[in-house]
C-alpha positions as CSV (number, residue, x, y, z in Angstrom):
1,M,64.6,123.9,106.7
2,T,66.1,127.0,105.8
3,K,69.8,128.1,107.1
4,L,69.1,130.5,109.9
5,A,66.9,127.8,110.8
6,L,69.5,125.4,110.6
7,K,71.2,127.8,112.9
8,E,69.0,128.8,115.6
9,E,68.2,124.8,115.8
10,L,71.8,123.8,116.6
11,K,72.3,126.9,118.6
12,K,70.5,124.3,120.9
13,W,73.4,122.4,121.8
14,V,76.6,124.0,119.6
15,P,77.3,128.0,120.8
16,E,76.7,130.2,118.1
17,E,80.6,131.9,118.0
18,R,81.1,128.1,116.5
19,L,77.9,128.1,114.0
20,L,79.1,129.9,110.0
21,V,76.9,131.1,107.7
22,D,77.7,131.4,104.4
23,A,81.3,130.5,105.5
24,P,83.7,130.7,102.5
25,M,85.5,127.6,102.1
26,K,88.7,129.1,100.6
27,E,89.1,130.0,104.3
28,H,88.8,126.0,105.5
29,T,90.8,124.3,102.9
30,S,94.3,124.1,101.8
31,F,93.6,125.0,98.8
32,C,92.5,128.3,99.0
33,I,89.0,127.4,97.2
34,G,85.3,127.3,97.5
35,G,82.5,128.6,97.6
36,P,80.2,129.0,100.6
37,A,79.0,126.7,103.2
38,D,75.5,127.3,104.3
39,I,76.7,126.3,107.7
40,L,79.7,125.5,109.3
41,M,79.9,124.1,112.6
42,L,83.0,123.7,114.7
43,A,82.8,121.1,116.3
44,G,83.9,121.3,120.2
45,S,82.2,118.0,121.7
46,V,80.9,114.4,120.9
47,K,77.4,115.5,121.9
48,E,77.3,118.3,119.7
49,I,78.6,116.2,116.5
50,R,75.5,113.5,117.0
51,A,73.0,115.7,117.8
52,A,73.7,118.1,114.9
53,L,73.4,114.5,112.3
54,Q,71.0,113.4,114.1
55,L,69.2,116.9,113.4
56,C,70.1,116.7,109.9
57,K,68.4,113.5,109.4
58,T,65.1,114.4,111.1
59,Q,65.1,117.5,108.8
60,H,66.6,116.0,106.1
61,V,69.4,118.2,105.8
62,A,72.5,117.7,104.3
63,V,75.6,117.1,106.1
64,M,79.2,116.7,105.8
65,V,82.0,115.7,108.0
66,M,85.3,117.5,107.6
67,G,88.7,117.9,108.6
68,K,91.1,121.0,108.0
69,G,90.3,120.8,104.9
70,S,93.8,119.7,103.3
71,N,92.6,117.3,100.9
72,L,89.3,119.2,100.2
73,L,88.4,120.4,96.4
74,V,85.1,122.1,97.2
75,R,83.3,123.6,94.0
76,D,82.7,127.4,93.3
77,K,79.2,127.6,94.0
78,G,79.7,126.0,98.1
79,I,78.1,123.4,100.4
80,R,75.1,123.0,100.4
81,G,73.5,121.9,104.5
82,L,75.7,121.3,107.4
83,V,79.4,121.6,107.0
84,I,80.7,119.9,110.8
85,K,84.4,120.7,110.8
86,L,86.7,118.6,113.3
87,A,89.9,120.4,113.8
88,E,91.4,122.2,116.8
89,N,87.8,122.6,119.3
90,F,88.3,118.4,119.0
91,G,91.9,117.7,119.0
92,D,93.1,116.3,122.4
93,I,95.7,114.3,122.8
94,N,96.8,111.6,125.2
95,I,100.0,109.8,125.7
96,E,99.9,106.8,128.4
97,K,103.5,104.3,127.8
98,N,103.7,103.8,124.6
99,W,100.1,104.1,123.6
100,L,98.7,107.3,121.9
101,S,95.1,108.8,121.4
102,A,93.6,111.4,120.0
103,Q,90.4,112.9,119.1
104,A,89.8,113.5,115.8
105,G,90.5,116.7,115.5
106,A,94.2,116.4,116.3
107,S,96.8,118.0,113.6
108,L,99.4,115.3,112.9
109,A,102.1,117.1,112.9
110,K,101.2,117.7,116.3
111,L,100.6,114.4,117.1
112,A,104.0,113.3,115.7
113,R,106.0,116.7,118.4
114,Q,104.0,115.2,121.3
115,A,105.2,111.6,120.3
116,M,108.8,112.2,119.4
117,E,108.5,114.8,123.3
118,A,107.3,111.5,125.0
119,G,110.6,109.3,123.6
120,L,108.1,107.6,121.3
121,T,109.0,106.0,117.0
122,G,106.8,105.4,114.4
123,L,104.9,108.2,113.8
124,E,107.4,110.2,112.0
125,F,106.6,109.7,108.7
126,A,103.1,111.9,109.7
127,S,105.8,114.9,110.9
128,G,105.0,116.7,108.3
129,I,101.4,115.7,106.3
130,P,99.2,118.6,106.9
131,G,96.1,117.0,108.3
132,A,94.0,116.3,110.9
133,L,93.9,112.6,112.5
134,G,90.4,112.2,111.0
135,G,90.8,112.7,107.4
136,A,94.2,110.7,107.5
137,L,92.3,107.7,108.8
138,T,89.5,108.3,106.4
139,M,92.2,108.0,103.7
140,N,95.0,105.9,105.6
141,A,97.3,108.8,105.1
142,G,101.0,108.1,104.9
143,A,104.4,109.5,103.8
144,Y,107.6,108.6,103.2
145,G,107.4,104.4,103.7
146,G,104.9,104.7,106.6
147,E,101.2,104.9,106.9
148,M,98.4,105.1,109.5
149,K,97.7,101.2,110.0
150,D,101.2,100.8,110.9
151,V,99.8,102.3,113.7
152,V,96.7,102.3,114.6
153,R,94.7,100.0,116.4
154,K,91.4,100.9,117.0
155,A,89.1,103.9,117.2
156,T,86.0,105.5,118.1
157,V,83.5,105.6,115.6
158,L,80.3,107.7,115.7
159,D,78.0,104.9,113.2
160,E,75.1,105.4,110.7
161,T,72.8,104.9,114.0
162,G,74.5,107.3,116.3
163,A,75.7,104.7,118.8
164,V,79.1,104.9,119.5
165,R,81.0,102.2,118.9
166,T,85.0,101.0,119.1
167,V,86.3,99.5,116.0
168,A,89.0,97.1,115.9
169,A,91.8,98.0,113.2
170,Q,91.5,94.8,111.2
171,E,88.0,96.1,111.0
172,L,88.5,99.9,109.5
173,E,90.0,98.0,106.3
174,L,92.8,100.1,106.2
175,G,94.8,100.0,102.1
176,Y,96.2,102.6,99.8
177,R,94.7,105.6,100.7
178,T,91.5,103.8,101.8
179,S,89.1,103.2,103.9
180,V,86.2,101.4,105.8
181,F,84.8,105.5,106.0
182,Q,85.2,105.8,102.7
183,R,82.0,103.6,102.4
184,K,79.9,103.9,105.3
185,P,78.6,106.9,107.0
186,W,80.6,106.7,110.1
187,V,82.3,109.2,111.5
188,V,85.8,109.2,113.2
189,L,85.7,111.0,117.1
190,T,89.3,108.9,118.5
191,A,91.8,106.3,117.9
192,E,94.5,104.9,119.6
193,M,98.1,104.0,117.7
194,E,100.7,101.6,119.8
195,L,104.2,103.3,118.8
196,R,107.2,101.9,120.2
197,A,109.9,103.4,122.5
198,G,112.9,105.3,121.2
199,E,115.5,108.1,121.3
200,R,114.0,111.4,121.6
201,E,117.1,112.7,119.8
202,A,116.7,110.7,117.1
203,I,113.2,110.5,116.6
204,A,113.8,114.4,115.9
205,Q,116.4,113.8,113.8
206,V,114.5,111.5,111.6
207,M,111.5,114.5,111.6
208,N,114.2,116.8,110.8
209,D,115.2,114.8,107.7
210,L,112.2,114.0,106.8
211,N,110.9,117.4,106.6
212,E,113.6,119.2,105.0
213,R,112.8,116.8,102.2
214,R,109.5,117.8,101.8
215,R,110.5,121.7,101.4
216,L,113.1,121.0,99.5
217,K,111.2,119.2,96.7
218,Q,107.7,120.2,97.3
219,P,105.6,123.3,96.5
220,L,104.9,123.9,100.5
221,T,104.6,128.3,100.3
222,Q,101.9,127.6,97.7
223,P,98.4,126.4,98.3
224,S,97.1,122.9,97.2
225,A,95.6,119.7,98.8
226,G,98.8,117.7,98.7
227,S,99.1,115.3,95.8
228,T,97.1,115.2,93.2
229,F,96.6,111.8,91.8
230,K,97.5,108.3,93.6
231,R,100.1,106.1,92.8
232,P,99.5,104.1,89.7
233,T,100.4,100.3,89.8
234,G,104.6,100.6,88.8
235,Y,104.9,104.0,88.4
236,Y,105.0,107.6,90.7
237,A,102.7,109.7,89.3
238,G,104.6,113.1,89.6
239,T,107.0,111.3,87.5
240,L,104.5,110.6,84.4
241,I,103.7,114.0,84.6
242,D,107.1,115.7,84.1
243,S,107.9,112.9,81.6
244,C,105.0,114.6,79.4
245,G,106.2,118.1,80.1
246,L,103.3,119.0,82.2
247,K,105.4,121.3,84.8
248,G,104.1,124.5,84.9
249,A,101.4,123.7,82.8
250,R,98.1,126.3,83.7
251,V,94.2,126.5,83.5
252,G,93.4,129.7,84.9
253,D,95.5,130.0,87.9
254,A,95.9,126.4,88.6
255,M,98.9,124.7,87.4
256,V,100.9,121.5,87.8
257,S,103.9,123.0,90.5
258,D,107.3,123.1,88.6
259,K,109.0,122.3,91.6
260,H,107.2,118.5,91.7
261,A,104.8,117.5,88.6
262,G,102.2,115.6,91.1
263,F,101.0,118.8,92.7
264,I,98.2,121.2,91.2
265,V,98.0,124.4,93.3
266,N,96.3,127.8,93.4
267,V,99.0,130.2,92.5
268,G,96.5,133.0,92.4
269,N,92.9,133.0,92.4
270,A,92.5,129.6,91.2
271,S,88.7,128.3,90.5
272,C,87.8,124.7,91.4
273,E,86.8,124.7,87.5
274,D,90.1,126.4,86.8
275,V,91.8,122.7,89.5
276,L,89.6,120.5,87.5
277,G,90.0,121.1,83.8
278,L,93.6,121.0,84.7
279,I,93.1,117.1,86.2
280,A,91.4,117.0,82.9
281,K,93.8,118.0,80.9
282,V,96.8,116.0,83.0
283,R,95.3,112.7,82.8
284,Q,94.0,112.9,78.9
285,T,97.8,114.0,78.1
286,V,99.0,110.4,80.6
287,K,96.8,108.6,78.6
288,E,98.0,109.3,75.7
289,R,101.3,109.6,76.0
290,M,101.8,107.0,78.6
291,D,99.2,105.0,78.2
292,V,98.6,105.2,82.1
293,E,95.5,105.6,83.8
294,L,95.6,108.7,86.7
295,E,93.2,108.5,89.8
296,P,92.6,111.8,91.5
297,E,93.5,111.5,95.0
298,V,92.1,114.9,96.2
299,R,88.3,114.6,97.6
300,L,85.9,116.9,95.5
301,V,82.7,118.3,96.8
302,G,79.9,120.7,96.9
303,E,77.2,121.7,94.7
304,A,78.1,121.6,90.7
């Protein structure tokens, strides 16, 4: 099925302005890297998502679901088939007593801010994480001692049969940067989080303090995908990389941040191959000098 034929079929459910042909993925990822997606669909409803997935299944079209693209490294040739983006168009938030529910495209920063405004504590750790709820649940995102599994109690998903089902927290298999969504082709639609009553001013102060720590320690003004490597048991990836003298190391326009060695940043017009080359260099050096195997945290997608 050609991409134009795919677009015509999708137009039965999705407004044409939310179907982007040959969409440059560098415009949809925080790394600002990546070739074109055949079709990028900005999803706005469960009906649209289900229809698109069913169409791709029957027509044998490859499909990928993404959030805000804050943990993605897209290959230079781009992505074939359909990319369904769950972001601002699928980001409703609702608060009732100490429960916060939201669609998968809601940003973590917005969730944390609205929880604070409602006098609810528990999401402060998420206030500076740049991703959306669906991606955060898929990765069990966390920072500064908190993670999604601390607050999420259940999620609504679209399973492999196209059925909408509610999944309890224990079935989500949330662990360090992992979840059931990395092993099953389920799509996060919504999640419900249980928070606690707190003092709005105190919550705001914690969020401000955490965000100031990020600003001082992390290269927030340069394109990246956040922490490049998972934390090895007993170590910190950034400390190991720094100890090997790799701050500022480059391959093309990909560079190990001179502010925080755990980040690889795009200092110009880095390609995916630049980043992969630098990741390989860092892993090899740390293995040789420290005898520690670093595992990438960033998700690599697209056509090799």
